[in-house]
C-alpha positions as CSV (number, residue, x, y, z in Angstrom):
1,X,190.3,92.2,129.3
2,X,190.7,90.5,132.1
3,X,188.4,87.0,132.9
4,X,188.1,85.4,135.7
5,X,187.1,81.6,135.3
6,X,186.1,79.2,138.2
7,X,187.3,75.8,137.5
8,X,184.7,74.2,139.2
9,X,185.8,71.4,141.6
10,X,187.1,68.7,139.4
11,X,189.5,68.9,136.3
12,X,186.0,68.5,134.0
13,X,184.0,71.6,136.2
14,X,185.0,74.2,133.8
15,X,182.0,75.9,132.0
16,X,181.7,76.2,128.3
17,X,182.2,79.9,128.4
18,X,185.4,79.8,130.2
19,X,187.0,77.2,127.7
20,X,186.1,80.0,125.4
21,X,187.3,82.9,127.3
22,X,190.2,80.7,127.2
23,X,190.6,80.1,123.9
24,X,190.4,84.4,123.4
25,X,193.0,84.9,126.3
26,X,196.7,85.6,125.3
27,X,197.9,84.3,128.6
28,X,196.5,82.1,130.9
29,X,197.1,82.8,134.6
30,X,196.3,80.4,137.6
31,X,196.0,81.0,141.3
32,X,196.7,78.2,142.8
33,X,197.9,79.2,147.0
34,X,194.3,79.1,148.4
35,X,193.4,75.7,147.8
36,X,195.2,72.3,147.6
37,X,193.8,71.0,144.4
38,X,192.7,67.7,144.1
39,X,194.0,66.6,140.7
40,X,197.1,67.7,138.4
41,X,197.1,71.1,136.6
42,X,198.5,69.6,133.6
43,X,194.7,67.1,133.3
44,X,192.8,70.5,132.3
45,X,194.0,69.8,129.4
46,X,193.4,73.9,128.2
47,X,195.2,73.7,125.0
48,X,197.3,76.5,126.3
49,X,200.4,77.2,128.7
50,X,199.1,77.8,132.8
51,X,201.1,80.2,134.4
52,X,201.0,79.6,138.1
53,X,200.9,82.8,140.4
54,X,202.1,83.4,143.9
55,X,199.2,85.5,146.0
56,X,201.4,88.3,145.9
57,X,201.5,88.3,142.1
58,X,197.8,89.0,142.2
59,X,197.8,91.3,144.8
60,X,199.8,93.4,142.8
61,X,199.3,95.3,139.3
62,X,201.1,92.4,137.2
63,X,197.5,90.9,135.6
64,X,196.5,94.7,135.4
65,X,199.2,96.1,133.6
66,X,198.8,93.1,131.0
67,X,194.9,93.0,130.7
68,X,194.9,96.9,129.5
69,X,196.5,95.6,125.8
70,X,195.6,91.6,125.8
71,X,193.1,89.4,126.7
72,X,194.7,87.6,130.3
73,X,192.4,84.4,131.9
74,X,192.9,84.3,135.8
75,X,191.9,80.4,136.3
76,X,190.7,80.2,140.2
77,X,189.5,76.9,141.8
78,X,186.0,76.3,142.5
79,X,183.7,79.4,142.7
80,X,185.8,82.7,141.1
81,X,184.4,84.9,144.0
82,X,184.7,82.9,147.2
83,X,188.3,84.4,148.3
84,X,187.8,87.9,149.1
85,X,191.2,88.5,147.1
86,X,189.6,88.4,143.5
87,X,187.2,91.3,144.3
88,X,190.2,93.4,145.1
89,X,191.5,92.5,141.9
90,X,188.2,93.7,139.9
91,X,187.8,96.8,142.0
92,X,191.5,97.8,140.9
93,X,191.2,96.8,136.9
94,X,188.1,98.5,137.1
95,X,189.7,101.7,138.6
96,X,192.2,101.1,135.7
97,X,190.0,101.1,133.1
98,X,189.7,97.7,132.6
99,X,187.0,94.8,131.4
100,X,186.5,92.6,133.6
101,X,184.4,89.7,132.4
102,X,183.4,86.6,135.7
103,X,182.7,83.0,134.3
104,X,181.2,81.3,137.3
105,X,181.2,77.7,138.2
106,X,180.3,75.6,141.2
107,X,182.0,76.0,144.3
108,X,182.3,74.2,147.4
109,X,179.5,75.8,149.3
110,X,177.4,74.0,146.1
111,X,178.7,70.7,146.8
112,X,177.8,71.2,150.6
113,X,174.4,69.9,149.7
114,X,175.6,66.8,149.5
115,X,175.4,66.0,153.0
116,X,171.3,66.6,153.2
117,X,172.0,70.3,155.0
118,X,169.8,72.8,154.0
119,X,172.1,75.8,152.9
120,X,170.3,79.0,153.9
121,X,170.8,77.8,157.1
122,X,174.6,78.1,157.7
123,X,175.6,81.2,159.2
124,X,179.2,82.6,159.1
125,X,181.7,81.2,157.7
126,X,184.7,80.7,159.3
127,X,188.5,79.9,158.4
128,X,191.3,77.9,160.1
129,X,194.4,79.5,159.5
130,X,197.7,77.9,159.7
131,X,198.8,80.1,162.6
132,X,197.6,78.0,165.8
133,X,194.6,79.9,167.4
134,X,191.2,79.3,168.2
135,X,189.9,82.9,166.4
136,X,187.6,80.2,164.2
137,X,186.2,78.9,167.4
138,X,184.1,82.0,167.7
139,X,182.3,82.0,164.6
140,X,181.0,78.4,165.5
141,X,180.2,79.8,169.1
142,X,177.9,82.7,167.1
143,X,176.2,80.6,164.9
144,X,175.1,78.0,167.5
145,X,173.4,80.8,169.4
146,X,171.0,81.3,166.4
147,X,171.0,77.3,165.5
148,X,173.1,77.9,162.5
149,X,175.1,75.1,161.0
150,X,178.9,76.3,160.8
151,X,181.2,75.8,157.6
152,X,184.6,75.9,158.4
153,X,187.5,75.7,155.7
154,X,190.8,74.8,156.3
155,X,193.9,77.0,155.6
156,X,196.1,75.2,152.4
157,X,198.8,73.2,154.2
158,X,197.4,72.3,157.2
159,X,197.1,68.5,157.7
160,X,194.0,66.5,158.6
161,X,195.5,65.6,162.1
162,X,196.3,68.8,163.1
163,X,193.6,70.4,162.4
164,X,190.9,67.7,163.8
165,X,192.8,68.5,166.9
166,X,192.3,72.4,166.8
167,X,189.0,71.7,166.2
168,X,187.8,71.8,170.1
169,X,183.9,70.9,169.8
170,X,182.1,68.3,171.4
171,X,179.6,67.9,169.1
172,X,179.0,65.4,165.7
173,X,181.0,67.4,162.8
174,X,180.8,66.3,159.4
175,X,183.7,66.5,157.2
176,X,183.8,66.7,153.6
177,X,186.6,65.7,151.0
178,X,187.2,66.2,148.0
179,X,183.5,67.6,147.0
180,X,182.8,67.3,143.3
181,X,185.4,64.6,142.4
182,X,185.5,60.8,142.1
183,X,187.4,60.7,145.2
184,X,184.5,62.6,147.5
185,X,184.5,61.2,151.1
186,X,181.8,62.7,153.8
187,X,182.0,61.4,157.0
188,X,179.5,62.0,160.3
189,X,180.7,61.5,163.9
190,X,182.2,62.5,167.0
191,X,186.0,63.9,167.1
192,X,187.9,60.7,168.6
193,X,186.0,58.4,166.0
194,X,187.0,60.3,162.7
195,X,190.9,60.8,163.7
196,X,191.9,57.9,162.0
197,X,190.1,58.3,158.7
198,X,192.1,58.8,156.1
199,X,190.7,62.4,155.0
200,X,192.5,64.0,151.9
201,X,192.9,67.8,150.9
202,X,190.7,70.1,150.0
203,X,188.9,69.0,152.8
204,X,186.2,71.2,155.2
205,X,184.3,70.4,158.7
206,X,181.0,71.4,159.0
207,X,179.7,71.6,162.7
208,X,175.7,71.3,162.2
209,X,173.3,73.8,164.1
210,X,169.8,72.6,164.9
211,X,168.8,70.2,162.4
212,X,165.4,69.5,160.7
213,X,164.4,65.5,160.9
214,X,165.1,65.4,157.3
215,X,168.7,67.2,157.7
216,X,169.2,64.6,160.7
217,X,167.9,61.5,158.5
218,X,170.2,63.0,155.7
219,X,173.4,63.0,157.3
220,X,173.2,59.7,159.2
221,X,173.7,58.2,155.8
222,X,177.3,59.4,156.6
223,X,177.8,58.1,160.3
């Protein structure tokens, strides 16, 4: 049995269902390569040893082989299926005859509602990679054509100043930092006005599309 469990956005975000699954598991693993955690892993206090996995471990048959004979938990920051890697793991597990249980929790997309933007008005999600390229901006331009908001996720390890330098847009942007935690911050304005902010990881950018008057009123609170 393989449990894939969302941790939510802070150290208290895991669900009761998730805690019960961990209690039943022989081994508990943590996927830690897709996000900079906004807290120490020890602060989860799950009562079990947590083993961190690299990408190659999750993408190999390691978990599937173990889950054939025992209950295994894989912990994922935020929502468990936001990253495509985890869907690949599910498909491979099902092909191998391993039962999979997904246990959900809040992810970054849920928390974006705090900005005041309407979630159904977001277009394609873009990722800013570590490699210095601007391919992600193509998604922003496509979204702008249909007046949709653009969410830009930033790769782990990419600094705030460097990522802001690569975000070559003239429009006002929204910066979301450590959403769902007690240190959550939201900023709104032109890049030049935001470049000296002390923004902590994990963070993401939003380039707003056409704004409803209520959205406009909401985001201007963060200006």
